[in-house]
C-alpha positions in Angstrom: 42.6 -24.1 5.4 41.1 -24.3 1.9 42.4 -26.0 -1.2 42.2 -25.0 -5.0 43.7 -27.3 -7.3 46.7 -25.7 -8.8 46.4 -22.7 -6.7 46.6 -22.6 -2.8 46.9 -19.6 -0.6 48.1 -19.0 3.0 45.3 -18.2 5.2 45.8 -15.0 7.3 44.5 -14.9 10.9 41.6 -12.5 10.7 41.2 -9.7 13.1 38.8 -10.0 15.7 36.7 -6.5 16.1 35.9 -5.4 19.4 32.9 -3.5 20.1 32.9 -0.8 22.8 30.1 -0.1 25.4 27.7 2.4 24.6 27.2 5.5 26.7 24.6 5.3 29.5 21.4 7.0 29.5 21.1 10.5 31.4 20.7 10.0 35.2 17.3 9.5 36.4 15.9 10.6 39.7 15.6 8.2 42.6 11.8 8.1 42.2 12.0 7.6 38.6 14.7 4.8 39.0 12.7 3.0 41.5 9.7 3.0 39.7 11.2 1.8 36.4 10.7 -2.0 35.8 13.7 -4.3 36.2 15.2 -5.4 32.8 14.6 -9.1 32.4 17.5 -11.2 31.2 16.4 -13.9 28.6 17.7 -17.4 29.3 20.1 -19.0 27.1 17.8 -21.0 24.5 20.7 -23.5 24.2 21.3 -24.1 27.9 21.8 -27.7 28.5 22.1 -28.6 24.9 24.9 -31.0 23.9 28.1 -29.1 23.0 30.0 -29.7 19.7 33.5 -28.3 19.6 34.7 -27.3 16.2 38.4 -27.6 16.4 40.0 -26.5 13.0 41.6 -23.8 11.0 40.0 -20.9 8.7 37.3 -23.0 7.3 35.9 -23.3 10.8 36.9 -19.9 12.0 34.7 -18.1 9.3 37.4 -16.3 7.4 36.1 -12.9 6.1 32.7 -13.8 7.1 30.4 -12.0 9.4 29.2 -13.4 12.8 27.0 -16.1 12.6 28.1 -17.1 8.9 30.8 -19.5 9.8 30.6 -23.1 9.2 30.0 -24.3 12.8 27.3 -21.3 13.4 25.3 -22.4 10.2 25.5 -26.2 11.1 24.1 -25.1 14.5 21.3 -23.1 12.8 20.5 -26.0 10.4 20.2 -28.6 13.1 17.8 -26.3 15.0 15.8 -26.1 11.9 15.4 -29.8 12.2 14.6 -29.6 15.7 18.0 -30.9 16.8 19.4 -28.9 19.9 23.2 -28.5 19.8 25.5 -25.8 20.9 28.6 -25.4 18.7 31.7 -23.8 20.3 33.9 -22.5 17.3 37.5 -23.2 18.0 39.0 -22.6 14.6 42.0 -20.5 14.1 43.2 -19.4 10.7 46.4 -20.7 9.4 46.6 -23.3 12.0 48.8 -26.5 11.0 48.1 -30.0 12.5 51.1 -29.2 14.8 49.6 -25.9 15.9 46.4 -27.6 16.6 47.9 -30.4 18.6 49.8 -27.8 20.6 46.7 -25.9 21.7 44.4 -28.9 22.1 44.7 -29.7 25.7 44.4 -25.9 26.6 41.2 -25.7 24.5 39.7 -28.7 26.0 40.6 -28.0 29.6 39.0 -24.7 29.2 35.5 -25.8 28.0 32.9 -24.8 30.7 30.9 -27.8 29.5 32.3 -31.1 28.1 31.8 -31.6 24.5 29.6 -34.4 23.3 31.5 -34.3 19.9 34.7 -32.8 18.6 34.9 -32.0 14.8 38.5 -32.0 13.7 39.4 -29.9 10.5 43.2 -29.6 10.2 45.7 -30.6 7.5 45.2 -28.1 4.7 48.0 -25.7 5.9 50.4 -28.6 6.2 49.9 -29.3 2.5 50.1 -25.7 1.6 53.4 -25.5 3.2 54.6 -28.8 1.7 55.2 -30.5 5.1 55.7 -34.0 5.1 52.5 -36.0 5.0 54.2 -38.3 7.6 54.2 -35.2 10.2 50.4 -34.5 9.3 49.4 -38.1 10.0 51.4 -38.3 13.3 49.7 -35.0 14.5 46.3 -36.0 13.4 46.7 -39.4 15.1 48.0 -37.6 18.3 44.8 -35.4 18.3 42.5 -38.1 18.0 44.5 -40.2 20.6 44.0 -37.4 23.2 40.4 -37.2 22.2 40.0 -40.9 22.8 41.8 -40.7 26.0 39.3 -38.2 27.3 36.3 -40.2 25.9 35.4 -37.5 23.5 34.0 -38.8 20.2 35.6 -37.1 17.1 34.5 -36.5 13.7 36.9 -35.6 10.8 36.4 -33.1 7.9 39.3 -33.9 5.4 41.2 -32.4 2.6 42.8 -33.5 -0.5 46.2 -32.5 -1.7 46.5 -30.3 -4.9 47.8 -32.2 -7.9 50.7 -29.8 -8.4 52.1 -31.2 -5.2 53.2 -34.1 -7.1 52.0 -37.6 -7.4 54.0 -39.0 -4.6 52.8 -36.3 -2.2 49.1 -36.8 -3.1 49.6 -40.5 -2.8 50.9 -40.0 0.7 48.5 -37.1 2.0 45.1 -38.2 0.7 44.8 -41.4 2.4 45.6 -39.9 5.9 41.9 -39.1 6.6 40.2 -42.3 5.6 42.9 -44.3 7.4 42.5 -42.3 10.7 38.7 -42.3 10.5 38.8 -46.1 10.1 41.3 -46.5 12.9 39.6 -44.2 15.4 36.0 -45.1 14.2 35.5 -41.4 13.5 32.8 -40.1 10.9 34.4 -38.6 7.9 33.7 -35.9 5.4 36.4 -36.7 2.8 36.8 -33.4 1.2 35.1 -30.6 3.0 35.4 -28.1 0.1 34.0 -30.5 -2.5 30.5 -28.8 -2.7 32.0 -25.4 -3.8 35.0 -26.8 -5.6 34.0 -26.0 -9.1 31.8 -23.0 -8.2 33.7 -19.8 -8.2 30.3 -17.9 -7.3 30.5 -19.7 -3.9 33.8 -18.4 -3.1 35.3 -15.0 -1.8 37.3 -12.9 -3.9 40.6 -14.8 -3.3 38.9 -17.8 -5.3 39.6 -20.0 -2.2 37.5 -19.5 0.8 33.8 -20.1 0.7 31.6 -17.0 1.0 28.3 -16.9 2.9 26.5 -18.8 0.2 29.4 -21.2 -0.1 29.2 -22.3 3.6 25.5 -22.8 3.1 26.3 -25.2 0.4 28.7 -27.0 2.7 26.2 -27.2 5.3 23.6 -28.7 3.2 26.2 -31.3 1.9 27.4 -32.2 5.4 24.5 -31.6 8.0 23.1 -35.3 7.6 26.6 -36.7 8.6 27.0 -34.2 11.5 23.4 -35.1 12.8 24.1 -38.7 12.6 27.6 -38.4 14.4 26.0 -36.2 17.0 23.3 -38.5 17.9 25.6 -41.5 17.8 28.1 -39.5 20.2 24.9 -38.8 22.6 24.3 -42.4 22.7 27.8 -43.4 23.5 28.9 -44.7 20.2 
């Protein structure tokens, strides 16, 4: 979920386009087929690389962006450019609240073929959008981080800030959630993920809220150092 001071919009779940299989080539004679070389299958260049699970909302999912333009995908590319091998699994769901995230957390973790070395958590913006009590947001995020700790999965938080038009009391209760939890669970923290594009409309989609591809690039530049540090610490066991 993204935030714009004074203006916040609910994030719709983007449709996933499914591509159909292409038609096969014309049949070949047995002699031709037997003479043709077998197609080679390229090995996964990231096979065996540490896995980072990006567990969040539309800011992770890549709302209205092309494949490869999401925040997790570009983090993976940025790290690769530094010689750091890491495979990011995008578990972002547009529109997710912290309650929805908590509800699907166990299922998501249980179905990972490879145990993540690090779990990035980016939820809470939709809670604020809907005016949900900050206490609920704190409780849900606490439960998520507690579950990750129980499974011995290091976490990293990417936080949000409440819009001023939510009122001073709401802001005072919402904004401290992320720093407090990061401190309690010893989790690296990006205080406000959208800070790098906040005052740059040219880095946002037409809705004025979500980052466009260039906006994601800017966010990656601003956060990749922290992600790399968190990843290396997680690989070393803290």
